[in-house]
RODO-2510 file (C-alpha; in nm, 4 decimals, decimal comma):
residues 107
     n   res          X          Y          Z
     1     x    -0,1940     0,4242     0,5826
     2     x    -0,1601     0,7335     0,3647
     3     x    -0,5326     0,7149     0,2859
     4     x    -0,6254     0,7302     0,6562
     5     x    -0,3685     0,9681     0,8061
     6     x    -0,5463     1,2454     0,9980
     7     x    -0,2786     1,4961     0,8927
     8     x    -0,3673     1,4512     0,5237
     9     x    -0,7460     1,4626     0,4805
    10     x    -0,6991     1,5153     0,1060
    11     x    -0,5972     1,1482     0,0860
    12     x    -0,9131     1,0207     0,2559
    13     x    -1,0567     0,8577    -0,0546
    14     x    -1,1253     0,5041     0,0720
    15     x    -1,4119     0,3989     0,2984
    16     x    -1,5631     0,0701     0,4023
    17     x    -1,9296    -0,0040     0,4700
    18     x    -2,0077    -0,3235     0,6577
    19     x    -2,2991    -0,4349     0,4394
    20     x    -2,1934    -0,2850     0,1075
    21     x    -1,8165    -0,3156     0,0907
    22     x    -1,5408    -0,0841    -0,0181
    23     x    -1,5982     0,2644    -0,1581
    24     x    -1,3369     0,4784    -0,3312
    25     x    -1,3527     0,8382    -0,4446
    26     x    -1,2500     0,9036    -0,8046
    27     x    -1,3153     1,2194    -1,0020
    28     x    -1,5098     1,3687    -0,7087
    29     x    -1,7565     1,0774    -0,7031
    30     x    -1,7821     0,7810    -0,4674
    31     x    -1,8082     0,4352    -0,6225
    32     x    -1,8034     0,0788    -0,4959
    33     x    -1,5100    -0,1453    -0,5736
    34     x    -1,3922    -0,4948    -0,4958
    35     x    -1,1708    -0,4957    -0,1858
    36     x    -0,9436    -0,7651    -0,3351
    37     x    -0,8872    -0,5563    -0,6475
    38     x    -0,8296    -0,2454    -0,4372
    39     x    -0,5794    -0,4159    -0,2056
    40     x    -0,3824    -0,5418    -0,5097
    41     x    -0,3899    -0,1958    -0,6618
    42     x    -0,2758    -0,0274    -0,3392
    43     x     0,0031    -0,2787    -0,2934
    44     x     0,1205    -0,2275    -0,6495
    45     x     0,1052     0,1543    -0,6478
    46     x     0,2580     0,1970    -0,3044
    47     x     0,5345    -0,0544    -0,3723
    48     x     0,6246     0,1458    -0,6815
    49     x     0,6137     0,4757    -0,4915
    50     x     0,8371     0,3428    -0,2150
    51     x     1,0766     0,1883    -0,4648
    52     x     1,0937     0,5151    -0,6580
    53     x     1,1652     0,7078    -0,3384
    54     x     1,4351     0,4606    -0,2368
    55     x     1,5954     0,4800    -0,5790
    56     x     1,5997     0,8578    -0,5583
    57     x     1,7474     0,8484    -0,2057
    58     x     1,9675     0,5452    -0,2680
    59     x     2,2985     0,7070    -0,1704
    60     x     2,1558     0,8408     0,1545
    61     x     1,9999     0,5035     0,2424
    62     x     2,3149     0,3103     0,1595
    63     x     2,5271     0,5476     0,3688
    64     x     2,2994     0,4969     0,6680
    65     x     2,2566     0,1198     0,6416
    66     x     2,6008     0,0115     0,5104
    67     x     2,4917    -0,3504     0,4688
    68     x     2,4550    -0,4411     0,1006
    69     x     2,2666    -0,7654     0,1658
    70     x     2,0129    -0,5823     0,3788
    71     x     1,9790    -0,3101     0,1162
    72     x     1,9187    -0,5689    -0,1567
    73     x     1,6585    -0,7364     0,0620
    74     x     1,4801    -0,4057     0,1254
    75     x     1,4738    -0,3207    -0,2442
    76     x     1,3368    -0,6641    -0,3319
    77     x     1,0549    -0,6210    -0,0799
    78     x     0,9580    -0,2916    -0,2376
    79     x     0,8994    -0,4551    -0,5713
    80     x     0,5392    -0,5555    -0,6405
    81     x     0,6545    -0,8340    -0,8716
    82     x     0,8921    -0,9760    -0,6130
    83     x     0,6233    -0,9583    -0,3467
    84     x     0,3670    -1,1314    -0,5646
    85     x     0,6108    -1,4175    -0,6301
    86     x     0,6424    -1,4891    -0,2586
    87     x     0,2840    -1,6016    -0,2034
    88     x     0,2952    -1,6002     0,1780
    89     x     0,4302    -1,2469     0,2090
    90     x     0,1967    -1,1251    -0,0641
    91     x    -0,1055    -1,2870     0,1027
    92     x    -0,0167    -1,1475     0,4453
    93     x     0,0311    -0,7946     0,3150
    94     x    -0,3022    -0,8101     0,1287
    95     x    -0,4766    -0,9295     0,4460
    96     x    -0,3193    -0,6432     0,6389
    97     x    -0,4329    -0,3901     0,3769
    98     x    -0,7888    -0,5282     0,3863
    99     x    -0,7918    -0,5124     0,7659
   100     x    -0,6781    -0,1502     0,7603
   101     x    -0,9552    -0,0648     0,5121
   102     x    -1,2177    -0,2507     0,7148
   103     x    -1,1064    -0,0803     1,0359
   104     x    -1,2109     0,2533     0,8834
   105     x    -1,5763     0,1541     0,8919
   106     x    -1,7986     0,4265     0,7508
   107     x    -2,1586     0,4518     0,8703
***
């Protein structure tokens, strides 16, 4: 959702056109891309960002949650590799990402 948050227009670099597909902005230019490739890329990058944040804030998170099994589960779900090994979760997240992109229809 960071690419579509109204509070951060600087992140608005993904658009979707019904008849043409997905468009991304790179180096100040718009270009078409495959939505499957983009959803994989977003999942990978954002999983890594979230994991990095959680690692940096690990003590704070662990103090608030206090359940080591739950913490381990959360960390495993923030790993792109772990997500891609669980095909159902991976597939569902990719579908959700594609639906979010498509819901931002650009005319």
